[in-house]
C-alpha positions in Angstrom: -8.8 -6.0 -36.5 -10.2 -4.2 -33.4 -8.4 -0.6 -32.9 -9.2 -0.1 -29.2 -6.4 -0.9 -26.5 -7.5 -4.2 -24.2 -7.5 -7.8 -24.4 -8.7 -9.2 -27.6 -11.0 -12.0 -27.6 -13.6 -13.7 -30.5 -17.4 -13.6 -29.9 -18.7 -15.4 -32.7 -15.7 -15.8 -35.1 -15.3 -12.0 -34.5 -12.4 -10.2 -32.8 -13.6 -7.8 -30.4 -11.8 -5.6 -27.8 -13.0 -6.6 -23.9 -14.5 -4.7 -21.6 -12.2 -3.9 -18.8 -12.0 -2.1 -15.5 -9.4 -2.3 -12.7 -10.3 -0.1 -9.7 -8.5 0.2 -6.0 -10.0 1.7 -2.6 -8.7 4.9 -1.7 -9.5 4.6 1.8 -10.9 2.2 4.5 -14.8 1.6 3.9 -17.1 1.3 7.0 -20.5 -0.8 6.2 -23.4 0.2 8.3 -25.4 -3.3 9.9 -28.8 -2.3 8.4 -30.1 -5.5 7.8 -31.7 -6.4 4.2 -30.2 -3.0 2.2 -27.7 -2.4 -0.3 -24.4 -0.8 1.1 -23.0 1.2 -1.3 -18.9 1.4 -1.5 -17.7 4.5 -2.2 -13.6 5.9 -2.2 -12.7 3.6 -5.5 -10.8 4.8 -8.2 -10.4 3.4 -11.8 -6.8 2.7 -12.5 -7.5 1.1 -15.8 -11.4 1.9 -17.4 -10.5 1.0 -21.2 -14.0 1.8 -22.3 -14.8 4.9 -19.9 -17.6 3.7 -18.6 -16.8 4.1 -14.6 -18.4 6.3 -12.6 -17.5 7.4 -9.0 -18.1 9.3 -6.2 -17.3 9.4 -1.9 -20.4 7.2 -1.5 -21.1 5.2 -4.9 -19.8 3.8 -7.9 -20.6 2.0 -10.7 -20.1 0.8 -14.6 -21.8 0.7 -17.3 -22.3 -2.5 -19.2 -21.6 -2.4 -23.1 -22.1 -6.1 -24.4 -24.4 -8.4 -23.4 -22.2 -11.2 -21.5 -20.9 -12.9 -18.4 -18.8 -10.2 -16.2 -16.3 -11.3 -13.5 -16.3 -8.9 -10.2 -12.9 -10.3 -8.0 
C-alpha cells in the first residue's frame, strides 16, 4: 500500500499515489500582446503539492513531472 498522501490510482495493477498540484493566482495578471511568444504567468501559490515539485516566482512558475503519463491542467 502507498504511504504518501493523495489520490490512490492503479497503474499496471500497482497502487500508486497520483501527483497532485492545486494552485491559485494571488493577483490579476496582465499579459502582453507580443504575438508568437510565450507569456509566463506568475503570482501563483500552490495550495496543494503532494510531491513538492511546484516552483513559483512573481514572473513564472513550473512543476516537475515525476511519472510518465497524462496530466490534466484546468
